[in-house]
C-alpha positions in Angstrom: 62.4 51.4 -12.9 59.5 51.2 -10.5 57.2 54.2 -10.9 54.2 53.3 -8.7 54.5 51.5 -5.4 52.5 50.7 -2.3 54.4 51.7 0.8 53.1 49.1 3.4 56.3 49.1 5.6 57.3 52.7 5.6 56.2 55.2 8.2 53.7 56.9 5.9 50.2 55.5 6.8 47.1 55.6 4.8 44.2 57.3 6.6 41.4 54.9 5.5 41.3 51.1 5.5 41.6 49.5 2.1 43.6 52.4 0.7 47.2 52.4 -0.5 49.7 55.2 -1.3 50.5 55.3 -5.0 53.2 57.2 -6.9 52.1 58.1 -10.4 54.2 59.6 -13.2 52.5 62.3 -15.2 53.0 63.2 -18.8 52.5 66.2 -21.2 50.3 69.0 -19.9 49.6 67.1 -16.7 53.3 67.2 -15.9 53.4 70.9 -16.7 50.6 71.6 -14.3 51.3 69.2 -11.4 54.9 68.2 -11.7 56.5 64.9 -12.9 55.1 62.8 -10.0 52.1 62.7 -7.7 51.6 60.6 -4.6 48.0 59.8 -3.9 46.0 57.6 -1.5 43.5 55.5 -3.3 42.0 52.0 -3.4 44.2 49.3 -5.2 42.2 49.4 -8.5 42.6 51.4 -11.6 39.1 52.8 -11.2 39.7 53.9 -7.6 43.0 55.5 -8.5 41.5 57.4 -11.5 38.7 58.7 -9.3 41.1 59.8 -6.6 43.3 61.6 -9.1 40.2 63.3 -10.7 39.0 64.4 -7.2 42.4 66.2 -6.8 41.9 67.9 -10.2 44.5 65.7 -11.9 43.4 64.1 -15.2 39.8 63.1 -15.7 38.0 63.1 -19.1 40.0 61.1 -21.6 43.2 60.5 -19.7 44.4 56.9 -19.6 46.2 55.0 -16.9 49.1 52.8 -17.8 50.1 49.9 -15.6 53.5 48.3 -16.3 53.8 50.1 -19.6 50.4 49.0 -21.0 47.1 50.7 -20.9 45.0 49.5 -18.0 41.6 48.0 -18.2 38.7 49.2 -16.0 38.7 47.7 -12.6 42.1 46.2 -13.0 43.8 45.4 -9.6 47.0 47.3 -8.7 49.9 45.5 -7.0 53.0 46.4 -5.1 55.7 47.5 -7.5 53.4 48.3 -10.4 54.7 51.0 -12.7 52.0 53.7 -13.0 51.6 56.5 -15.4 48.7 58.9 -16.3 48.7 59.8 -20.0 46.5 62.6 -21.4 45.2 62.5 -25.0 47.7 63.6 -27.5 47.4 64.8 -31.1 49.9 64.9 -33.9 50.3 67.4 -36.6 
């Protein structure tokens, strides 16, 4: 299942050059606060996407971005069809 995707051919246009429209799945308390999915315009890097999410009040701090079901590294490039998820810290008990 594809979770995150660039939409280069659909009628939704990004407002700034070098930006892409991403769909990110949210988990745990992020899902409770913002819903299961968020669409956001951001540069095609993990750092750019995390900064854009944080600017909208989503995530920040210790949240981790997963790309294609693996935790992403800083500055990793994002590609069309990447599966994206934002995962907050969790604790067990």
